[in-house]
N, C-alpha and C positions, 0 to 999 in steps of 0.2 A: 266483610265476612258474611256466608251464607248462615241460614238459619241454624243449623246443626253446630256450626263453629262458634256462632255467638253463643249459644247455650253452653257450651264446655267452657268458653272463656269466661261466662259469668259464674260458673261455680267456682273455677280457679280464683277469680278476682273476690269473692266473696271470702274465700279462705284466706287471701292475702289481707284483707281488712281484718278478719278475726287474728291473724298472726301478729299486725302491728299494733293491735290495742294492748298498751302496756309495755310494749318494746322498747328497748334504747335505740336511740336514733343511729349510734353506730353500728349496732346490730343489724338493724334494718338496711343500712347503707351496704354492709357486707353482703347479705342476702340479695340485694338488687344487683350487686356486681356479678355474683355468681350465676343469677338467672339470665343476666345480659351475655355473660360468658357462653351459656348453652346457647343462647340465640346466635351467637357468631360460630359456635361449632355447627348448628344446624344450617347456617347459611354456607358453609365450607363443604358440608357432606350431604349432598343430595340423596344418597342412598339411605343413610340415617334418618333423615327427614320422611323419607317415605315409609320406611319400616316402623317408624314411630306415630304415623299417621294411617296404615294400612288397614282399612276397615274389616279385612278378613281374619284379622287378628284381635283377640279379646282386649279390653283396656287393661286386665290385669296382667297380659301376657305383655304388652306393650310398655307398661310401668315397671316390669321385670327387666325387659331389655334397657331399658333408661338407667336402672339402677346397676346393672351389670357394666354399662358404659362410664357411668359418673361416680359410683361409690368409692368414696375416700378422695375425690378431686374437687367436689363441691361441698358447701355446709348442708347439713341434716335439713334444716328450715327450707333452702333452695331447693333441694331434691324433692321434699314434700311437696312444695308448690308446684314445681315441674311436673312432677308426677301427677299431680292433679290435672295438669293440663293434658298430658298423653294419654290418660285415661278415658277422656272423653272420644266423642265422635267429631271428625274433622273431615270437612267437605274437600279439603285439597292440602297437600304436603305444605304450600306456600302458606295457608292460611294458618297452620299450626306454627310456622316460623314467624308470622306477623303477631299471633298471640303470645308467643314467649317473649317477643321484643317489647310488646306493649305491657306484659306483666312486669317485666323488669323496669320499664320506665315507670310505671305505677309505683313501684316499690321505692325508687329514688324519690319520687314526689310525696310519698307518705312518710319516709324518713324526713324529708325537709319539713312536712307539715309538723311532726312530732317535735322537731326542734324549734317551731315556732317561726321558721324562714320562709314558708312557701309563698306568702305574699310578695316578698323582695324579690324571690327567686323569678316568680312570674314577670314582675315588673323589670328586672334586669334581662330577661330573655327578651321582652319586648323592646327594650331600648337598644339592646345589642342589634336585633334584627333591623331596627330604624338607622342605625349608623350604617349597617352592611347596605342596605337598601338605598341609602342615600349617597354612597361613595362607589362609584361604578367600577374603579380599579380593585377596591376591596372585594366587592361582590364576586367579581371576576375570578379574583386570587383564591377566595374561599369556596367557590362554587364550581371550580374547574375539575371535573371527573377525571382527568388525566394527570393531575397531581396527586400524589400519594396523600393518604389521610394523614398520616403523621406529619408531613410538612404543614398541610394546611391547620392541624390541630396546634402546631407550634406557634403559628401566626396568630390564631384566635388566643391562645394562651398568654401571649405576649401583650396582645391589646387588653385582655380583662385582668392581667394582675395589678392587685391592689385596688381594683374597682368593682369587683363582683365577689360573690361567694364562692367556694370551691364547688358546691353542688350545681351552680350556675355553669361554671367551666365543664363539670362533667356532662351536663346536658347538652352543651354546646359541642361536645365531642361527639355525642351520639347523633346529633343532627349532621355533623359534618360527615359521618359514617353512612348517612342516608336513611335516617329513622324512617321505617315503613315504606321504603321505596321512594321517598319524596326527594325533592330538590332540597337543598340546604335551607333556603329561605322558606320553603314549605314546610320542612321539618320544624324549623323555629316556631313558626306559626302553630302548627299543631301543638307543639309542646307548651305553649302559652295557654292554649285552649284546655288542654289536660290539666294543667296547674289551676286554672279558673275552676274546671269541673270538679276537683277534687275539694275545693273550697266552696262547693255548691254555687258557683257563680257562672253566668254568661258572659261572654267577651263581646264587646260593641266596639267595631273597629269605626272611628270617626274621622273623617278627612275635612278639614277646613282651611280656608286661606290665611288665618290667622288664629294664634292660639286661644282656646277657650280659657275665660278666667276660672279658678276654682270654683266660684259659685255657679258658673253657666255649666262646669262640667257635673258638679253635683246636681244640679237641677235636671240636666238631661239624664244622668243616671237613674234619678229617681223616677222620671217618666217612663223609661225603659223597664226599669224593674217592675213597675205597675202592669206593663204590657206583657211582660215575658213570665212574671209570677214567681222570679226569684232575683238574688242581688245581681247587678251587673257591673263589670270591671269597662270602664270608658278607656280606650287607648286611642289617643290622637296621633294623626298624620297630618302635619301642616305641607299644605302644597298651594303657593300662591297662583298656580294655574287655574284653580278651580274659581277664583276671582271673589267669591263670596258665597253664601249660604252654607250648607252642611250636608255630607253624604254619610249615612249610617248603615252599616252591614251587622246583622247579628245573624251567624249562621248562614242558611240560604235567602234570608230576607234582606232586601236592600232598598232603603229610602234614599233617593238622590235629589235634594233639594238645592243643588249648587247653582251659581249663575252659569256656568260653564255649561251644565245641562240644558238648561232653559235656554241660552243662546243657540246650541246645537240644534235644538229642536225647531227654533225659529228659523234657522239656517235651511234645515232640511225642508221643513214646510215652504219657504220662499221657492226653494229649487225646484219642487213639485209642480209649480204653478206654469 
């Protein structure tokens, strides 16, 4: 998002945080669903999206238009939060859509946090992503843009039945629908990061040839927390191809200390001689 859009989103996100304090998880879940239904409407209706982000109209006028379209169709809390979004300045209609979708997802995560489930949801999303990435046939089936979302969601629901919380399945559905315009796996990764961020944590993606022990994982997490100044969720991927050592990615920072990387460097150096 550009600066104006980021500021408009920040205001709405602060209102969301104020709303969820003291709210019941079920009420927050309903509000989240309403907000995401508005995002789906904006995706289907480009003319409405343009009208609600038109800089030639006042924020009050845009909020009034929104109320005329949605009054009685979504809850009052969701309407107030989306009104806060459209009242702001948006650099492009697409950024209003992204902001609405992000606000809905943040509301889903906030509801899980209130219910005391957010840590488990973050873990379930990551593990499901690992299963998908490690199974090419499944990855192709769930990522196929030509297959209807409902068909792919039914497959995901079958895989998650009895193994994950309902909110995890809901978020997987959002990933299948292309949250933020991302691929399915990319959307899952972003959802893991948003869940961690709501718990004031950073995600460290760690690739190793063999699983780290609990003690090794805790020690690595403590070292990374000291570096980044916040708690770190260590998310392991086991890949025997790296041969040994460890690769760590935190945001845009990458430390690759794997044996495979050192072998490749040696091979490249020899090829230049």
